[in-house]
Backbone and ligand atoms as CSV (ligand in chain L), in Angstrom:
chain,resi,resn,atom,element,x,y,z
A,1,UNK,N,N,-24.361,-3.807,-84.065
A,1,UNK,CA,C,-23.940,-2.419,-84.113
A,1,UNK,C,C,-22.628,-2.307,-84.855
A,2,UNK,N,N,-22.484,-1.311,-85.630
A,2,UNK,CA,C,-21.327,-1.181,-86.462
A,2,UNK,C,C,-20.133,-0.570,-85.655
A,3,UNK,N,N,-18.966,-0.807,-86.099
A,3,UNK,CA,C,-17.762,-0.180,-85.551
A,3,UNK,C,C,-17.851,1.271,-85.714
A,4,UNK,N,N,-17.547,2.042,-84.698
A,4,UNK,CA,C,-17.584,3.516,-84.727
A,4,UNK,C,C,-16.204,4.156,-84.653
A,5,UNK,N,N,-15.980,5.177,-85.411
A,5,UNK,CA,C,-14.681,5.833,-85.420
A,5,UNK,C,C,-14.666,7.045,-84.554
A,6,UNK,N,N,-13.610,7.315,-83.815
A,6,UNK,CA,C,-13.369,8.459,-83.023
A,6,UNK,C,C,-12.063,9.070,-83.535
A,7,UNK,N,N,-12.175,10.114,-84.332
A,7,UNK,CA,C,-11.031,10.670,-84.992
A,7,UNK,C,C,-10.333,11.731,-84.236
A,8,UNK,N,N,-9.045,11.611,-84.073
A,8,UNK,CA,C,-8.232,12.654,-83.433
A,8,UNK,C,C,-7.230,13.168,-84.434
A,9,UNK,N,N,-6.421,14.107,-84.052
A,9,UNK,CA,C,-5.499,14.704,-85.041
A,9,UNK,C,C,-4.296,13.722,-85.329
A,10,UNK,N,N,-3.901,12.930,-84.390
A,10,UNK,CA,C,-2.811,12.053,-84.631
A,10,UNK,C,C,-3.170,10.599,-84.650
A,11,UNK,N,N,-4.335,10.229,-84.097
A,11,UNK,CA,C,-4.791,8.844,-84.059
A,11,UNK,C,C,-6.293,8.731,-84.143
A,12,UNK,N,N,-6.717,7.754,-84.864
A,12,UNK,CA,C,-8.175,7.459,-84.913
A,12,UNK,C,C,-8.410,6.145,-84.141
A,13,UNK,N,N,-9.345,6.228,-83.188
A,13,UNK,CA,C,-9.691,5.025,-82.421
A,13,UNK,C,C,-11.038,4.566,-82.909
A,14,UNK,N,N,-11.178,3.238,-83.056
A,14,UNK,CA,C,-12.541,2.712,-83.395
A,14,UNK,C,C,-12.953,1.679,-82.320
A,15,UNK,N,N,-14.262,1.602,-82.195
A,15,UNK,CA,C,-14.825,0.812,-81.084
A,15,UNK,C,C,-16.076,0.047,-81.582
A,16,UNK,N,N,-16.178,-1.251,-81.213
A,16,UNK,CA,C,-17.324,-2.099,-81.539
A,16,UNK,C,C,-17.966,-2.568,-80.287
A,17,UNK,N,N,-19.118,-1.994,-79.863
A,17,UNK,CA,C,-19.765,-2.359,-78.595
A,17,UNK,C,C,-20.105,-3.821,-78.559
A,18,UNK,N,N,-20.411,-4.469,-79.688
A,18,UNK,CA,C,-20.817,-5.843,-79.634
A,18,UNK,C,C,-19.620,-6.737,-79.277
A,19,UNK,N,N,-18.409,-6.292,-79.472
A,19,UNK,CA,C,-17.203,-7.061,-79.170
A,19,UNK,C,C,-16.735,-6.798,-77.743
A,20,UNK,N,N,-17.025,-5.579,-77.225
A,20,UNK,CA,C,-16.487,-5.205,-75.869
A,20,UNK,C,C,-16.893,-6.175,-74.796
A,21,UNK,N,N,-15.982,-6.582,-73.966
A,21,UNK,CA,C,-16.236,-7.460,-72.796
A,21,UNK,C,C,-16.342,-6.649,-71.503
A,22,UNK,N,N,-16.302,-5.385,-71.570
A,22,UNK,CA,C,-16.486,-4.516,-70.397
A,22,UNK,C,C,-15.390,-4.768,-69.353
A,23,UNK,N,N,-14.266,-5.127,-69.818
A,23,UNK,CA,C,-13.157,-5.359,-68.873
A,23,UNK,C,C,-12.707,-4.056,-68.227
A,24,UNK,N,N,-13.030,-2.923,-68.853
A,24,UNK,CA,C,-12.769,-1.588,-68.313
A,24,UNK,C,C,-11.269,-1.222,-68.203
A,25,UNK,N,N,-10.445,-1.985,-68.850
A,25,UNK,CA,C,-9.008,-1.602,-68.905
A,25,UNK,C,C,-8.836,-0.208,-69.458
A,26,UNK,N,N,-9.588,0.075,-70.497
A,26,UNK,CA,C,-9.436,1.368,-71.143
A,26,UNK,C,C,-9.834,2.526,-70.167
A,27,UNK,N,N,-10.989,2.471,-69.556
A,27,UNK,CA,C,-11.433,3.566,-68.716
A,27,UNK,C,C,-10.564,3.661,-67.428
A,28,UNK,N,N,-10.060,2.591,-66.952
A,28,UNK,CA,C,-9.212,2.659,-65.766
A,28,UNK,C,C,-7.798,3.168,-66.064
A,29,UNK,N,N,-7.256,2.809,-67.235
A,29,UNK,CA,C,-5.920,3.157,-67.556
A,29,UNK,C,C,-5.826,4.607,-68.080
A,30,UNK,N,N,-6.785,5.014,-68.831
A,30,UNK,CA,C,-6.679,6.310,-69.479
A,30,UNK,C,C,-8.037,7.018,-69.408
A,31,UNK,N,N,-8.469,7.433,-68.217
A,31,UNK,CA,C,-9.859,8.021,-68.133
A,31,UNK,C,C,-10.030,9.299,-68.898
A,32,UNK,N,N,-8.962,10.051,-69.180
A,32,UNK,CA,C,-9.067,11.309,-69.933
A,32,UNK,C,C,-9.593,11.048,-71.326
A,33,UNK,N,N,-9.189,9.887,-71.887
A,33,UNK,CA,C,-9.579,9.524,-73.257
A,33,UNK,C,C,-10.803,8.656,-73.272
A,34,UNK,N,N,-10.932,7.685,-72.312
A,34,UNK,CA,C,-12.049,6.757,-72.316
A,34,UNK,C,C,-12.931,7.036,-71.097
A,35,UNK,N,N,-14.089,7.574,-71.326
A,35,UNK,CA,C,-14.952,7.891,-70.201
A,35,UNK,C,C,-16.368,7.609,-70.653
A,36,UNK,N,N,-16.974,6.560,-70.129
A,36,UNK,CA,C,-18.275,6.145,-70.603
A,36,UNK,C,C,-19.382,7.061,-70.132
A,37,UNK,N,N,-19.091,7.956,-69.194
A,37,UNK,CA,C,-20.111,8.930,-68.718
A,37,UNK,C,C,-20.202,10.194,-69.582
A,38,UNK,N,N,-19.324,10.179,-70.616
A,38,UNK,CA,C,-19.292,11.394,-71.486
A,38,UNK,C,C,-19.659,11.006,-72.911
A,39,UNK,N,N,-20.139,11.892,-73.683
A,39,UNK,CA,C,-20.397,11.672,-75.109
A,39,UNK,C,C,-19.646,12.761,-75.860
A,40,UNK,N,N,-18.807,12.401,-76.828
A,40,UNK,CA,C,-18.462,11.057,-77.203
A,40,UNK,C,C,-17.611,10.436,-76.088
A,41,UNK,N,N,-17.695,9.170,-75.873
A,41,UNK,CA,C,-16.974,8.552,-74.736
A,41,UNK,C,C,-15.494,8.373,-75.020
A,42,UNK,N,N,-15.073,8.476,-76.283
A,42,UNK,CA,C,-13.650,8.423,-76.574
A,42,UNK,C,C,-13.249,9.819,-77.136
A,43,UNK,N,N,-12.266,10.406,-76.501
A,43,UNK,CA,C,-11.600,11.623,-77.033
A,43,UNK,C,C,-10.200,11.297,-77.441
A,44,UNK,N,N,-10.024,11.017,-78.680
A,44,UNK,CA,C,-8.718,10.484,-79.141
A,44,UNK,C,C,-7.572,11.490,-78.918
A,45,UNK,N,N,-7.824,12.744,-78.814
A,45,UNK,CA,C,-6.810,13.720,-78.602
A,45,UNK,C,C,-6.528,14.070,-77.147
A,46,UNK,N,N,-7.140,13.419,-76.210
A,46,UNK,CA,C,-7.046,13.772,-74.833
A,46,UNK,C,C,-5.797,13.242,-74.114
A,47,UNK,N,N,-4.952,12.542,-74.910
A,47,UNK,CA,C,-3.627,12.055,-74.414
A,47,UNK,C,C,-2.717,11.894,-75.618
A,48,UNK,N,N,-1.381,11.829,-75.401
A,48,UNK,CA,C,-0.473,11.598,-76.587
A,48,UNK,C,C,-0.873,10.329,-77.309
A,49,UNK,N,N,-0.742,10.363,-78.634
A,49,UNK,CA,C,-1.198,9.265,-79.469
A,49,UNK,C,C,-0.534,7.943,-79.054
A,50,UNK,N,N,0.759,7.959,-78.640
A,50,UNK,CA,C,1.415,6.733,-78.251
A,50,UNK,C,C,0.711,6.090,-77.022
A,51,UNK,N,N,0.366,6.970,-76.103
A,51,UNK,CA,C,-0.355,6.433,-74.918
A,51,UNK,C,C,-1.672,5.807,-75.268
A,52,UNK,N,N,-2.412,6.457,-76.138
A,52,UNK,CA,C,-3.764,5.988,-76.589
A,52,UNK,C,C,-3.533,4.606,-77.288
A,53,UNK,N,N,-2.509,4.567,-78.157
A,53,UNK,CA,C,-2.248,3.302,-78.869
A,53,UNK,C,C,-1.899,2.176,-77.891
A,54,UNK,N,N,-1.108,2.467,-76.824
A,54,UNK,CA,C,-0.757,1.429,-75.905
A,54,UNK,C,C,-2.000,0.910,-75.159
A,55,UNK,N,N,-2.896,1.739,-74.749
A,55,UNK,CA,C,-4.098,1.285,-74.057
A,55,UNK,C,C,-5.011,0.532,-75.017
A,56,UNK,N,N,-5.127,1.023,-76.215
A,56,UNK,CA,C,-5.974,0.298,-77.212
A,56,UNK,C,C,-5.459,-1.082,-77.457
A,57,UNK,N,N,-4.116,-1.243,-77.506
A,57,UNK,CA,C,-3.553,-2.554,-77.798
A,57,UNK,C,C,-3.704,-3.480,-76.594
A,58,UNK,N,N,-4.032,-2.956,-75.429
A,58,UNK,CA,C,-4.245,-3.811,-74.214
A,58,UNK,C,C,-5.697,-4.238,-74.107
A,59,UNK,N,N,-6.557,-3.725,-74.946
A,59,UNK,CA,C,-7.993,-4.166,-74.918
A,59,UNK,C,C,-8.044,-5.621,-75.149
A,60,UNK,N,N,-8.583,-6.385,-74.270
A,60,UNK,CA,C,-8.550,-7.873,-74.363
A,60,UNK,C,C,-9.520,-8.428,-75.421
A,61,UNK,N,N,-10.476,-7.642,-75.779
A,61,UNK,CA,C,-11.533,-8.231,-76.655
A,61,UNK,C,C,-11.295,-7.922,-78.086
A,62,UNK,N,N,-10.527,-6.894,-78.379
A,62,UNK,CA,C,-10.437,-6.457,-79.739
A,62,UNK,C,C,-11.504,-5.421,-80.150
A,63,UNK,N,N,-12.260,-4.994,-79.130
A,63,UNK,CA,C,-13.297,-4.027,-79.425
A,63,UNK,C,C,-12.634,-2.705,-79.802
A,64,UNK,N,N,-11.504,-2.384,-79.245
A,64,UNK,CA,C,-10.833,-1.109,-79.567
A,64,UNK,C,C,-9.717,-1.417,-80.617
A,65,UNK,N,N,-9.689,-0.597,-81.599
A,65,UNK,CA,C,-8.544,-0.600,-82.529
A,65,UNK,C,C,-8.103,0.813,-82.785
A,66,UNK,N,N,-6.917,0.923,-83.361
A,66,UNK,CA,C,-6.450,2.294,-83.690
A,66,UNK,C,C,-5.707,2.330,-85.007
A,67,UNK,N,N,-5.653,3.465,-85.535
A,67,UNK,CA,C,-4.871,3.758,-86.720
A,67,UNK,C,C,-4.248,5.122,-86.544
A,68,UNK,N,N,-2.957,5.173,-86.736
A,68,UNK,CA,C,-2.265,6.486,-86.678
A,68,UNK,C,C,-2.562,7.275,-87.882
A,69,UNK,N,N,-2.798,8.616,-87.668
A,69,UNK,CA,C,-3.129,9.503,-88.775
A,69,UNK,C,C,-1.751,9.894,-89.446
A,70,UNK,N,N,-1.735,9.706,-90.740
A,70,UNK,CA,C,-0.525,10.079,-91.485
A,70,UNK,C,C,-0.541,11.644,-91.754
A,71,UNK,N,N,0.577,12.239,-91.416
A,71,UNK,CA,C,0.636,13.692,-91.612
A,71,UNK,C,C,1.493,13.992,-92.904
L,1,SF4,S1,S,-10.667,-2.401,-72.652
L,1,SF4,FE1,FE,-11.754,-3.195,-74.501
L,1,SF4,S2,S,-13.064,-4.807,-73.697
L,1,SF4,FE2,FE,-12.403,-3.571,-71.970
L,1,SF4,S3,S,-14.057,-2.016,-71.680
L,1,SF4,FE3,FE,-12.479,-1.166,-72.965
L,1,SF4,S4,S,-13.131,-1.544,-75.003
L,1,SF4,FE4,FE,-14.282,-2.920,-73.730
């Protein structure tokens, strides 16, 4: 499965299900953004971009990545 992008106004988060180890750090730390019961399951704008970036960088598998949107 290919890496999928979730684009917000300040940050774009991408996710690769094949890489995810289901450690659930993302959903536990920032459920407003990461919620597997919702589609799309990532809402990149549901928290400040710095908070989203911090959680993404704590993903142990590298399944999550981010890129800040240049304004
Ligand atoms: S933190 Fe990373 S490895 Fe863990 S569930 Fe989220 S995307 Fe998957």
